[in-house]
N, C-alpha and C positions, 0 to 999 in steps of 0.2 A: 422555141422553134422546134418543129418536129420534122424529121426526115424519114421517109419510108421508101422502100423499093427492093427489087430483087437483089440477091447476093451479087457482089462485084459490080454494082451499078454506079459506084462512086460516092456513096453516102459518106463514108469516113473521109475521103479526100475532100469532099465539099465542106465538111465540118472543119477540117484542118485549115482550109483556105479561108473560111469565114472567120475563124479565130484569129488569123493573121491580119485581116483587114478591118474588122469591126472595131470601132473606137473604144468600146468598153470590153472588159474581160468576159468571155463566155466559157462555160464548162461543157465539154463534150461528154455525154453520158450515154453510151450505147447500152441497150437493154441487156445484151449478152454479158456485159461486164458485171452486171448485178446477178445474173443467173449462172454464170460460169463456175461459181464456187460450189455448186451442188454436185454430189458424187454421181456423175452420169455413168461411171463404170460399174455401178451396182444396179442393174436393171430391176431388181426387186423393189427398189425405192422409187422407181419412176411409174407414175400412174397418170391418168388424165386429170384426176383431182389434184395431185401434187403439181403437175405442170401448170394447171390453172392458178393454183395458189402462188407459184413462183412468178407468173406473169402479173398477177394482181399486186404482189409485193414490189416488183420492179416498177410498176406504174405508180404505186404509192410513194416510192422513193423519189421518183422524178417529180411528183407533185410537191413533196416535202422540200426539195431543192428550190423549186419555184416559189413556194410559200415563204421560204426564208429570204426571198428577195434576190436570188441569184439568177443570172442570165444562163439559160441552159439550152443546149442543142441536144435533143433526144433523138435517138435512132431506133426505129422499129418498135415503137410503143403503141402504135395504132393497129396492130394486127388483129385485135379482137373488136367486135362491134361495140361492146360496152365501153371500150377505151376511147372511142371516137367521140 
């Protein structure tokens, strides 16, 4: 399940509500949870290429969770045309 929308539109709240009511367990995996560990306070490390690699890595992680047979609620993974 993929959720997309602008900041503060309720994506995380919707994911939490779905986790509470769906009969099977679902993992909520927001994309920024996978990219937040990157040292953003070091601008020399941030480039368009690096950002693109981070996004592709986050998408690959989401796919790996699904390929492992887990139910996943992904947030903000379809921001790039190639991810759609």
